[in-house]
N, C-alpha and C positions, 0 to 999 in steps of 0.2 A: 465289807458288809453290803448285802444286796440292797438296792433301792426298793422303795415301797410305793406301789400304785393302788389307787382305789378307783374302781370303774362302776358307774351306775348303769342299770339296764344291762347287766353283764350276762344274762342268761341266754340271750338270743341275738341274732343279727350282728350289727356292727359291734355291739358291746361284747358279745362272745368272741368274735374274730379278733378284736383288739386285745381282749384279756389273754387269749392264748398266745398272741404274738408277743405281748409284754412278758409273759411267763418264759417263752423261748428266749427272750432277750436277757433273762436273768433277774427280772423284777419279781419280788413277792407281791401278790395281788389280792386285794380285798374285793370279793365279788358280791355286789349288792343288786337287788332286784326284788320285785314283789313276790315271786314264787320260788320256793326253796328247791324244788326238784330240778329245774333247768340249771340253777346255779351249781348244785352238786354234780350235775353231769359235766359242766364245764370244768369244775375242779378235778374230776376224775380224768377227763381228757387231757388236762394239763399236767397231770402227775409225772408224765414221762420227762418233762422239762427239768425236773429236779428242784424247781422253785416251789416256794410255799404259797398256799392259798388260805383264805379265810372266807367262809360263806356267811353272809349276814342278810337275811331277808329284810327288806326295807321299803317303806312307803315314802318316797322323797318329798311328797307334798305335805307330810306331817312333821312338824318341827321336832317333836319328841322322838320320833323314829329316826330322823336324821342325826340328832344328837347322840342317840344310842349307838348308831352305826360308827361314828367317829370315835366314840369312847372305846368301843371294841377294837377298832383299828389301832389306836394308840396303845391300848393295853397289850395287844398281841405283838405288834412290831416296833413300838417305841417311837416311830416317826412317820412322816408322810412326805414323799418326794413328788408325787404326781396324782392329780385328780383329773379324771376324764368324766366330765358331765355329759353323759350320753343318754340317760333315760328320757323316753318320749313316747307319746301316743298321738294318734291321729283322730280325726272326727269324720263322720260320714260326709261324703261329697254331695251335700244337698245345697239348694239355694240359700244364700246368706239369711234371708228373711224367715226361713223355715228351721234354722238350726236352734236346738234347744239350749237353754242356759246351762243345763247340766253338762252337755257335751262341750260347750265352750269352756266352762270352768275346769273340766277334767284335763283338757289340753294345756291351758294356761298354768294350772296348778302343778302339773307334772313337768313340763318343759321349762317354764320360766321360774316359778316359785321354787321348784325342786333344785334347779341349778343355783339359785341365789342361796338357799339354805345350806347346800353342800359347800358352796364357795365360802360362806361365812364360817362354817366349822373348820374348813381347811385352813383358812387364814389363822384361826386361833392356834392350830397346831404348828403351822409352818413358821409363824413369826416367833414362836417361843422355843423352837428346837435348835440344836447345835449340830452341824452348822445351820444357821437360819436360812429360810427360803424354801422354794419349791416351784412347781409349775402346774398350771391349770389349763386344760384343753376343753373348750366347749364345743359340743356338736351343734353346729349351725345347720345351714341348708342353703341350697340354691334358691329356695323360697325366700330367703332373706334379701334377695335381689330382684327376683322375678316370680310372682305368684302363679300358681295354677288356678283354673276356674274352681270356684266353690271351696276355697281353702282358707277362709278368713281366720279361723282359730290357729291353725298350724303356722300360716304365714305371719300372723301378728306375733306369735310367740317367738318365731325364729328372728324376726326383725328385732324384737326386744333382746334376744340373746346377743345380737351384735352390740347393742348398747351396754349390756352387762359385761361383755368381753372387754370393751374399751375402758369402762369404768374400773374393772378389776385390774387391767394392765396398769392404769394410772395409780390406783390406790395401793397396789401391791409393790410398787417400786421401793418404798422405804423399808420393806421387809424382804427384799430380794425374791419376790414372788412374781414370776412371769405368767402371762395369760395369753393364749392364742385361740383361734377358732378354725375348725375344719368344716368346710362347706361341701356337702356330699350330694352328688346327683346320680340317681338311678343305680345304686348298688343293689345287687341281687340278694334281697332279704325277704322275709315273709311279708313285710310291710310294702315292699316295692314289686313283688312278684306280679301284681296285676298289670304292670307295664307291658308284659309280653302278650297280654290279651287285648290291649288297646285301652287308652285313657283319654278323657276329654281334652281337647286343645282349645286355645283362645278363640279360634274361629268357629267353634261349635262342632267340629268334626271329632271323630274317634280314631286315634291312630296308635299302632303298636310302636313302642319306644325301645331303643337299644338299652341293654343292661350291661353292667360290668361285675366281675367277681368281687365279692365283699373283701377278699384278701388285699385288694388294692387299697382299701380304706385302712385296714389294719396296719399295713406297711407305712402308710402316711402318718398314722398316729405315732408309731414307733419313731419315725423320722423326726417328728415335731418334739417328741419327748427326749430325744437324744441330743438336743442342742446344749451347748455349754451355758452356764449361768449368764454369761455376758451377751448371749444372743437369744432372740425370740422370733419364731415364725408367727406373725400377727394374724394373718389370714391365709389359708391354703384351700384351694378348690380342687377336688378330685371327682371326676365325673366320667360317665360313659362318653367316649370320644364323639359319637354321632348323635347324642341325645339332643332334642330341640330346646337348647338353652340359649346358646349364642344365636341371636336372630329372633328370640321371643321377648327379650327384655330390653 
């Protein structure tokens, strides 16, 4: 029987690439995200893999929407083996004192609260299924270790994700639920495309930064997901080789 994965933010970027990679690996994949059309496009692209998909438009910051997502997943596939908490948004790169509360809240609600709500629902399924257990992968960031200028909401959320990852690892042990975190640096997605035009550095300069193919992230997610139940990749960093991370933090 095929393993079942659920990916949030599956319509674009890292979520899309990872969903397609999991489908090619033989997983049935629940595709969730805010917009239905990109999710359906991913499902269509993944059809050639022969694996099954389920498209569920979801607002991960809304508890009722998240609950409905996991109900649909269980009704359709009967179990859940992997959750990839990937959904996220950024905020405008403005000085901290000028950032609106609404922008702050949108980032925290999507990245942190969304990951918590999905983890909570995944626990409920994973601890009650046979065989018991599963795996959760959180999309962290290099920002969890070294922030960029004017990134308070995103950096704060990603630091918090590291805490959620550790707590989930500990609390999941009794249910055979493993949790790890992938920290990504400069994968070429719509969110990171601005790097090739130049982004602010800590010294106030603007510099072009190297990017890497997002498929490198997708392969790393599949690698983390493929570990046996007795093993867990707790933290994994995959980044553009020459990006200014080592040396900035």
